[in-house]
N, C-alpha and C positions, 0 to 999 in steps of 0.2 A: 660506497655502493650507491648506485642511483636508484631512485624510486621507479618501480615498475608500475605502469598504468595501462589498463585495458581500455579499449575503445568505448565500451558501454559506460565507463565511469565518467565520460565526458558528456553524457546525456543529462540535460537539466532535470528531466522527469525521474531519472534514476536517483539523483541527489535529493530531489523532493520526496521520493519514496523512502529514502534512508532517514530523512528528517521526520517523516510521518511515523516510522517505526519507533524512533526515539520517543516521540510524543505518546505513542500507545503504551510503551513500556512504563513511562512516567505515570500516565493516567491509571493503568491497571494495577499499579502498586497499591492504590487506595481501595481496590475492590475487596470485598469480603474474602476471607481465606477459603470459605466454602466454594468460591468461584475459581480457585486456582486451576483446577483441571476441567473446568467447564468454559464459561465465557472468556475468562482471562486467556486461557490457552488458545481458544479459537480466534480471538481478536488478534493476538500476537502472530499466530500462524497466517491468518489472512493478510495482515499488514506486511509481513515478511514476504509473502508470496508475490506481492506486487513487484518488489525490487528483484526478487529471485528470478522471476520469469522474464523481466526486461533483460537481465544479465544473461540468462540462458539462451535467449533467442537472438541476441545481438551478435552480429558477425556471421550469422547463418544466411541462408538464402532469404530473399524478401518474403516469399510465402510462409516459410517456417518462422521467421521473426514475427510476422503478422499473427500467426497462430499463438505464439507465446504472449504477444501483446493482448490478444483476445482473452487469454487466461488471466492476465493482469487486470483487465477490465472486470472479469468475473470476481476477482479477489476484492476489487474496489466495492463491488455490490455487496459482498459478504461483510466488509467493514461497515457499510452503511447500516446493515441489519444489526451488527454487533453494537454499533453506536446507539441505535434506536432501542435495543433491549437494555443497554446500560442506562439510558435515560429513563426508561419506564421502570426500572428497578431502583432508581435513585442512586446509581453508582457514579453518575456524572451529572453535571449541571446542564441547564439549557444552553448556557454560553459555551461550554465545552462541546456539546453536541453540535451547535452551529459551527464552531471552529472546525471540528473534524469533518463535517459534511462539506464545508467550504474547501478544505484541503483535498478531500476526495474528488470533489467536482473539478477542481483545478487539474488534478492528475489525470482524470478521465479525459478532459479536453486536450491535455498535452499528448496523451497516448493516441487519441483520435487523430490529432494533427500529424503525429509521427507516422501513423498508419497510412495517411493520405500520401505522404512522401514515398511510401514503399510501393504504391500501385502504379 
């Protein structure tokens, strides 16, 4: 049986978003168990939302895809806040925060560039 591949799976930003989700799962495993249903849950949901909205909007009309990409951009901002909170609460290191912010910045730029091609 051949592998079935969807068009959105060919987008580099989608792959980058999946890698980011993996990193968030790994990092949040070290968070306090008290945070399981608070920051951990929110961070994972926001990170997942980046990829989910890219996938949901892909293949639709350009204006609809752009709307979903805007939602992904909002989720990136949520992740920035989650990372800042995690740093302030000493759940992550300064280096981890810098890495996460760099990855988020890169995805934001990729999404912005993708949106430019839709106009």
